[in-house]
C-alpha positions in Angstrom: 41.2 104.1 51.5 44.8 105.1 51.5 46.0 107.9 53.8 47.7 110.9 52.3 51.2 109.8 53.5 50.7 106.3 51.9 49.6 107.9 48.6 52.6 110.3 48.7 55.1 107.5 49.4 53.6 105.5 46.5 54.0 108.5 44.2 57.6 109.1 45.3 58.6 105.5 45.0 57.1 105.2 41.5 59.0 108.3 40.4 62.4 107.3 41.8 64.8 105.8 39.3 65.9 102.2 39.9 69.5 101.4 40.5 69.5 99.5 37.1 68.3 102.7 35.4 71.0 104.8 37.0 73.7 102.4 36.1 72.5 102.1 32.5 72.3 105.9 32.2 75.9 106.3 33.5 77.2 103.8 31.0 79.7 101.0 31.4 82.8 103.2 31.3 81.5 105.5 34.1 80.4 102.6 36.3 83.8 100.9 35.8 85.6 104.1 36.7 83.5 104.4 39.9 84.2 100.9 40.9 88.0 101.1 40.1 88.3 104.5 41.9 86.5 103.2 45.1 87.7 99.6 45.4 91.0 100.2 47.3 89.5 102.7 49.7 86.5 100.6 50.5 88.6 97.5 51.0 91.0 99.4 53.3 88.2 100.8 55.3 86.5 97.3 55.7 89.8 95.6 56.7 90.8 98.1 59.3 87.3 98.3 60.9 84.1 96.4 60.3 85.5 93.2 58.9 88.8 92.9 60.7 89.8 90.2 58.1 86.6 88.2 58.7 83.8 88.6 56.1 80.7 89.7 58.0 78.1 90.1 55.4 77.4 91.6 52.1 77.3 95.3 51.2 75.3 96.6 48.2 76.3 100.0 46.9 73.7 102.4 45.4 75.2 104.7 42.8 73.6 108.1 42.0 75.2 110.8 39.9 78.4 108.9 39.7 78.8 108.7 43.5 78.0 106.1 46.2 74.7 107.3 47.6 73.9 104.5 49.9 75.3 101.3 51.3 72.9 98.5 52.2 74.4 95.9 54.5 73.2 92.3 54.8 75.1 91.3 57.9 73.9 87.7 58.1 75.0 86.8 54.6 77.0 83.6 54.5 79.4 84.3 51.7 81.0 80.9 51.7 77.8 79.6 50.2 78.8 81.7 47.1 82.4 80.4 46.9 83.9 83.2 48.9 86.7 82.5 51.4 85.9 82.4 55.2 88.6 85.1 55.8 90.3 87.9 53.8 94.1 88.3 53.7 95.2 91.9 54.1 
């Protein structure tokens, strides 16, 4: 039998919208505007800190209400396997 916290977590998870649902609800224009608005700032932040011109993984953004709500980092991702360069020119 499931404990109360397990049942509550399952209920919350099933009620939470998926990222695909949020993006679809925002529409293509809004998603494009978010990406365009944040691209330069995110790149600048990564280049002056975490990456220091060396790709170190993959970051996945979660968008909620038109804003970045969460960043999930896959630090072991080998981006060269996907055709990405081994370094980034500033």
